[in-house]
C-alpha positions as CSV (number, residue, x, y, z in Angstrom):
1,M,125.8,29.9,42.9
2,L,123.9,30.4,46.1
3,A,124.0,33.8,47.8
4,N,124.8,34.1,51.4
5,P,121.5,33.7,53.3
6,V,120.2,36.6,55.4
7,L,119.5,35.6,59.0
8,K,116.1,36.3,60.4
9,D,116.0,37.8,63.9
10,D,115.1,34.5,65.5
11,Q,117.8,32.5,63.7
12,E,121.2,31.6,65.0
13,H,124.4,31.6,63.0
14,L,125.9,28.2,63.6
15,P,129.6,28.9,62.8
16,S,129.6,31.9,65.1
17,L,127.9,29.9,67.9
18,L,130.3,27.0,67.6
19,A,133.3,29.3,67.6
20,T,132.1,31.1,70.6
21,D,131.2,28.0,72.5
22,A,134.6,26.3,71.6
23,Q,136.5,29.3,72.9
24,E,134.6,29.5,76.1
25,L,134.8,25.7,76.7
26,A,138.6,25.7,76.0
27,Y,139.0,28.5,78.6
28,Q,136.9,26.8,81.2
29,L,138.7,23.5,80.6
30,Q,142.0,25.3,81.1
31,Q,140.8,26.8,84.4
32,H,139.6,23.3,85.5
33,Q,142.9,21.8,84.5
34,A,144.7,24.5,86.5
35,K,142.7,23.6,89.6
36,I,143.4,19.9,89.3
37,F,147.0,20.3,88.2
38,P,148.5,23.7,89.0
39,P,150.7,25.1,86.2
40,L,154.0,24.1,87.8
41,S,152.8,20.6,88.9
42,R,153.7,17.4,87.1
43,K,151.8,14.1,87.1
44,T,153.6,11.3,88.8
45,M,153.1,7.5,89.2
46,R,152.0,6.3,92.5
47,L,153.9,3.8,94.6
48,F,153.1,0.1,94.5
49,S,152.6,-2.4,97.3
50,P,154.9,-5.4,97.5
51,A,152.2,-7.7,96.1
52,E,151.7,-5.3,93.1
53,A,155.4,-4.9,92.5
54,A,156.0,-8.7,92.6
55,S,153.2,-9.2,90.1
56,Y,154.6,-6.7,87.6
57,I,158.1,-8.1,88.0
58,G,156.8,-11.7,87.6
59,I,158.0,-13.2,90.9
60,G,156.5,-14.2,94.2
61,E,156.0,-11.7,97.0
62,G,158.2,-13.7,99.4
63,Y,161.1,-13.7,96.8
64,L,160.6,-9.9,96.5
65,R,161.0,-9.5,100.2
66,Q,164.3,-11.5,100.1
67,I,165.6,-9.4,97.2
68,A,164.7,-6.2,99.0
69,K,166.6,-7.3,102.2
70,D,169.6,-8.0,100.0
71,G,169.7,-4.3,99.2
72,H,168.0,-4.2,95.8
73,G,164.7,-2.6,96.9
74,P,163.6,0.7,98.4
75,D,164.3,1.5,102.1
76,P,161.5,0.4,104.4
77,L,159.1,3.0,105.8
78,A,158.7,3.7,109.5
79,N,156.2,0.8,109.8
80,G,158.8,-1.6,108.3
81,R,156.9,-2.0,105.0
82,R,158.2,-1.1,101.6
83,Q,156.6,0.6,98.7
84,Y,158.0,0.4,95.2
85,D,158.1,2.8,92.3
86,A,158.5,1.8,88.6
87,D,162.2,2.5,88.7
88,D,162.6,0.2,91.7
89,M,161.0,-2.6,89.7
90,N,163.3,-2.0,86.8
91,R,166.4,-2.1,89.0
92,I,165.1,-5.4,90.6
93,R,164.6,-6.9,87.1
94,Q,168.2,-6.1,86.2
95,A,169.5,-7.4,89.5
96,L,167.6,-10.7,89.0
97,D,169.0,-11.2,85.5
98,E,172.5,-10.4,86.6
99,R,172.1,-12.9,89.5
100,N,170.7,-15.6,87.2
101,G,173.0,-14.9,84.3
102,T,170.1,-15.1,81.8
103,P,167.8,-12.4,80.4
104,K,164.5,-13.5,81.9
105,Y,163.0,-10.6,83.9
106,V,164.1,-7.7,81.8
107,P,161.6,-8.3,78.9
108,I,163.0,-6.1,76.1
109,R,163.3,-7.5,72.6
110,R,166.3,-9.8,71.9
111,G,167.8,-11.1,68.7
112,A,165.5,-11.3,65.8
113,E,162.4,-10.4,67.8
114,K,160.6,-7.7,65.8
115,L,158.9,-4.5,67.0
116,Q,155.3,-5.1,67.9
117,V,152.9,-2.4,66.7
118,V,149.4,-2.7,68.2
119,S,146.7,-0.5,66.6
120,V,143.6,-0.1,68.8
121,M,140.6,0.9,66.8
122,N,136.9,1.2,66.4
123,F,134.6,3.2,64.1
124,K,132.2,4.1,66.9
125,G,133.0,6.5,69.7
126,G,132.4,5.4,73.3
127,S,133.7,1.9,72.8
128,G,136.5,2.3,75.3
129,K,139.2,2.6,72.7
130,T,141.3,5.2,74.3
131,T,140.8,3.7,77.8
132,T,142.1,0.4,76.4
133,A,145.1,2.0,74.7
134,A,146.1,4.0,77.7
135,H,145.9,1.1,80.2
136,L,147.6,-1.3,77.8
137,A,150.6,1.0,77.2
138,Q,151.0,1.8,80.9
139,F,150.6,-1.9,81.9
140,L,153.3,-3.0,79.4
141,A,155.6,-0.2,80.7
142,L,155.1,-1.3,84.3
143,R,156.0,-4.9,83.1
144,G,159.3,-3.6,81.9
145,Y,158.9,-3.2,78.2
146,R,160.0,-0.1,76.3
147,V,156.7,1.3,75.1
148,L,155.8,4.1,72.7
149,A,152.2,5.3,72.6
150,I,151.0,7.3,69.5
151,D,147.9,9.4,69.8
152,L,146.3,9.5,66.3
153,D,143.0,10.8,67.5
154,P,142.6,14.6,66.9
155,Q,140.6,14.7,70.2
156,A,143.8,13.7,71.9
157,S,142.3,12.1,75.0
158,L,145.3,9.7,75.3
159,S,147.7,12.7,75.3
160,A,145.7,14.4,78.1
161,L,145.6,11.2,80.1
162,F,149.4,11.0,79.9
163,G,149.9,14.6,81.0
164,H,150.1,16.5,77.6
165,Q,147.2,18.9,77.2
166,P,146.5,19.3,73.4
167,E,145.4,22.9,73.7
168,L,148.2,24.0,76.0
169,D,151.2,21.7,75.6
170,V,151.2,20.5,72.0
171,G,152.2,23.0,69.3
172,E,152.3,23.0,65.5
173,G,154.2,20.1,64.1
174,E,154.6,18.4,67.5
175,T,152.2,15.5,66.7
176,I,153.0,12.6,64.4
177,Y,151.6,14.8,61.6
178,G,155.0,16.6,61.8
179,A,156.7,13.4,60.9
180,I,154.3,12.2,58.2
181,R,153.3,15.4,56.5
182,Y,154.1,15.7,52.8
183,E,156.2,18.8,53.0
184,N,159.2,19.2,55.2
185,P,158.6,16.3,57.6
186,V,160.7,16.0,60.6
187,P,162.2,12.8,62.1
188,I,159.7,11.1,64.4
189,S,162.3,11.3,67.2
190,E,161.7,15.1,67.3
191,V,158.0,14.6,68.3
192,V,158.5,11.8,70.8
193,R,158.1,12.9,74.5
194,S,158.7,11.2,77.8
195,T,155.9,10.6,80.3
196,Y,155.8,10.4,84.1
197,T,155.8,6.6,83.6
198,P,159.3,5.1,83.2
199,N,159.6,3.0,80.0
200,L,156.7,4.9,78.4
201,H,157.0,7.6,75.8
202,I,154.3,9.3,73.7
203,V,153.8,11.1,70.4
204,P,150.9,13.4,71.4
205,G,148.0,14.5,69.3
206,N,145.8,17.5,68.7
207,L,143.6,18.9,66.0
208,E,146.4,19.4,63.5
209,L,146.2,15.6,62.8
210,M,143.1,16.5,60.7
211,E,145.5,18.1,58.3
212,F,146.7,14.7,57.1
213,E,143.1,13.9,56.1
214,H,142.9,17.1,54.1
215,E,146.4,17.1,52.6
216,T,146.5,13.4,51.5
217,P,144.0,13.8,48.6
218,K,145.9,16.8,47.3
219,A,149.3,15.0,47.5
220,M,147.8,12.0,45.7
221,A,146.3,14.1,43.0
222,G,149.4,16.2,42.5
223,G,151.8,13.3,42.7
224,T,153.9,15.2,45.3
225,A,154.0,12.4,47.9
226,E,157.3,10.5,48.0
227,S,155.5,7.5,49.5
228,L,151.8,6.5,49.5
229,F,149.8,7.7,52.5
230,F,149.4,4.2,54.0
231,A,153.2,3.7,54.3
232,R,154.0,6.9,56.1
233,I,153.6,5.9,59.7
234,G,155.4,2.6,59.2
235,E,158.3,4.4,57.5
236,A,158.5,7.0,60.3
237,L,158.7,4.3,62.9
238,T,161.8,2.7,61.2
239,D,163.9,5.5,62.5
240,I,163.3,4.6,66.2
241,E,162.5,0.9,65.9
242,S,165.5,-0.1,67.9
243,L,164.5,2.0,70.9
244,Y,161.2,0.3,71.6
245,D,159.7,-3.1,72.1
246,I,156.0,-2.3,71.6
247,V,154.1,0.6,70.0
248,V,150.5,1.2,71.0
249,I,148.5,3.3,68.5
250,D,145.2,4.9,69.5
251,C,143.4,5.3,66.2
252,P,140.8,8.0,65.5
253,P,137.2,6.8,65.5
254,Q,136.8,6.9,61.7
255,L,138.2,5.1,58.7
256,G,140.3,7.9,57.3
257,F,143.8,8.1,55.9
258,L,145.4,8.1,59.4
259,T,143.6,4.9,60.4
260,M,144.6,3.2,57.2
261,S,148.2,4.2,57.7
262,A,148.1,2.9,61.3
263,L,146.7,-0.4,60.1
264,C,149.5,-0.7,57.5
265,A,152.1,0.1,60.2
266,A,150.6,-2.4,62.6
267,T,151.8,-6.0,63.3
268,S,148.6,-6.6,65.2
269,V,145.1,-5.1,65.6
270,L,142.8,-4.8,68.6
271,I,139.2,-3.9,67.9
272,T,137.1,-2.7,70.9
273,V,133.4,-3.3,71.0
274,H,130.7,-2.4,73.4
275,P,128.3,-5.4,73.7
276,Q,125.1,-3.5,72.8
277,M,123.0,-4.2,69.7
278,L,123.4,-0.8,68.1
279,D,127.2,-0.9,68.7
280,V,127.5,-4.4,67.2
281,M,125.4,-3.4,64.2
282,S,127.7,-0.4,63.7
283,M,130.7,-2.7,64.0
284,S,129.3,-4.9,61.2
285,Q,129.3,-1.9,58.9
286,F,132.8,-0.9,60.1
287,L,134.2,-4.3,59.4
288,T,132.7,-4.3,55.9
289,M,134.2,-0.9,55.1
290,T,137.6,-1.7,56.6
291,S,137.8,-4.9,54.6
292,E,137.0,-3.1,51.3
293,L,139.4,-0.3,52.0
294,M,142.2,-2.7,53.0
295,S,141.7,-4.6,49.8
296,V,142.3,-1.4,47.9
297,V,145.4,-0.7,50.0
298,E,146.6,-4.3,49.5
299,R,146.4,-4.0,45.7
300,A,148.5,-0.8,46.0
301,G,151.2,-2.7,47.9
302,G,150.2,-2.1,51.5
303,R,150.8,-4.7,54.2
304,T,147.5,-6.3,55.3
305,S,148.7,-9.4,57.1
306,Y,149.0,-9.4,60.9
307,D,150.5,-11.5,63.7
308,W,147.1,-11.5,65.4
309,M,143.8,-9.7,65.4
310,R,141.4,-9.8,68.3
311,Y,138.1,-8.3,69.4
312,L,137.9,-7.0,73.0
313,V,134.6,-6.5,74.8
314,T,134.7,-3.3,76.7
315,R,132.5,-1.6,79.3
316,F,131.0,-5.0,80.0
317,E,128.4,-5.4,82.8
318,P,128.2,-9.1,83.7
319,N,124.8,-8.7,85.4
320,D,123.2,-7.2,82.3
321,G,121.4,-10.0,80.5
322,P,121.3,-8.4,77.0
323,Q,125.0,-7.6,77.2
324,S,125.9,-11.2,78.2
325,Q,123.7,-12.5,75.4
326,M,125.4,-10.2,72.9
327,T,128.8,-11.2,74.1
328,G,127.9,-14.9,73.7
329,F,126.6,-14.1,70.3
330,M,129.9,-12.6,69.2
331,R,131.9,-15.4,70.7
332,A,129.8,-17.9,68.7
333,I,130.7,-16.0,65.5
334,F,134.3,-14.9,66.1
335,G,135.5,-17.8,68.2
336,N,139.1,-17.5,69.3
337,R,139.4,-14.0,67.6
338,M,137.7,-12.8,70.8
339,L,139.9,-12.1,73.8
340,Q,138.8,-14.5,76.6
341,N,138.7,-11.6,79.1
342,S,136.5,-8.6,78.9
343,M,137.0,-5.1,80.3
344,L,134.4,-4.4,83.0
345,K,132.4,-1.2,83.1
346,S,133.4,0.4,86.4
347,T,132.9,3.7,88.2
348,A,136.6,3.3,89.2
349,I,137.7,3.8,85.6
350,S,135.3,6.7,84.9
351,D,136.0,8.4,88.2
352,A,139.8,8.1,87.7
353,G,139.3,9.7,84.2
354,V,137.8,12.8,85.8
355,T,141.2,13.7,87.1
356,K,142.9,12.3,84.0
357,Q,144.3,9.3,85.6
358,T,144.4,5.6,84.9
359,L,143.7,2.7,87.3
360,Y,147.5,2.2,87.5
361,E,148.1,5.6,88.9
362,V,145.0,6.5,90.9
363,D,145.2,5.9,94.6
364,R,143.2,2.9,95.7
365,S,142.0,4.7,98.9
366,Q,139.8,7.0,96.8
367,F,137.4,4.2,96.0
368,T,135.5,1.4,97.6
369,R,138.0,-1.3,97.9
370,G,135.9,-4.0,96.1
371,T,135.1,-1.6,93.2
372,Y,138.7,-0.7,92.6
373,D,140.0,-4.3,92.9
374,R,137.4,-5.7,90.5
375,A,138.2,-3.0,87.9
376,L,142.0,-3.5,88.3
377,E,141.7,-7.3,88.1
378,S,139.7,-7.0,84.9
379,M,142.2,-4.6,83.4
380,N,145.2,-6.7,84.3
381,L,143.6,-9.9,82.9
382,V,142.9,-8.2,79.6
383,N,146.3,-6.6,79.3
384,G,148.0,-9.8,80.4
385,E,146.2,-11.7,77.7
386,I,147.4,-9.2,75.1
387,E,150.9,-9.4,76.5
388,A,150.8,-13.2,76.1
389,H,149.9,-12.7,72.4
390,I,152.9,-10.4,71.9
391,R,155.2,-12.8,73.7
392,S,153.9,-15.7,71.6
393,T,154.7,-13.7,68.5
394,W,158.3,-13.5,69.7
395,G,158.3,-17.2,70.4
396,R,158.3,-16.8,74.2
397,R,156.1,-18.4,76.8
């Protein structure tokens, strides 16, 4: 057994350094957070222009003006124009369906349409995974679906984007770990929270999610788990299945027990990839490992078939020759398993993230108009394509 080493005068004790740095960084981040969002403040969604509102509802802008004049929209401003919030759009959808006598504009699940669970994943950090999950969940909520976002990443960036600071607002047992732990789990409904976006709820994350990675081997070895690890998220979701149309899971950037459980709970999988050689090489190894692990899970009875699986090119720079070549390379290999649209790299996305906002909530006036519009168009095209896959699964156009 090795004795504890004696530090020389010029050596540094790594555990102590890391603990000190972590404490100071957490404090400074809290101070920064307080400046951006004072303790009593709450994040809110911005208002949308008539053109934006019409697009999210799925009607023409002229028709929207007519509906608003009929008393189903917000009151006009002093300049005569109207601005719409998400609740306005929901009310207009309901009014349209009541007027038409058919459920067309309120898009919630009907009949035998099953809950859609989309797991967003990648083994390598920096692939835009959390950015993708956040914008997808918010876009679908703005379109009128009942959406649950689940933050499985211990770094909890998704939670922070949606107004739940992991260090400040999320306590012990308040992540999905509380619902899937092996001893004294709670119903998942107890860890679901609302967000400032109507139709969108979240199960936040924090560092306690790592406990599932540590406890699972012990539970498996001791035979104390009532169900195998890969079934736990799916089983937890059954308790609230009727309350939602779509679940978006932001997976951690590694192939651990949490990721495998998210894959077995999923009905579809979205794999993000940055079109750089090193990232694509890493993805090759990631796909190999995922395939091997899923084969093991399949033999143990886990579900490994999906409604769809797609690759999404993220942080794409169209004028970058090597990136365009790499994207073409992947399209030649994966064919229709690649989404047709790519998520552009944009300062609008990164700058919005500084204040923990998405493109759907940041004010357009803060950016050069062309920069913001290009980024938002790219995001809407990607999310609209994913929505089309979901609707196709339900048998809708």
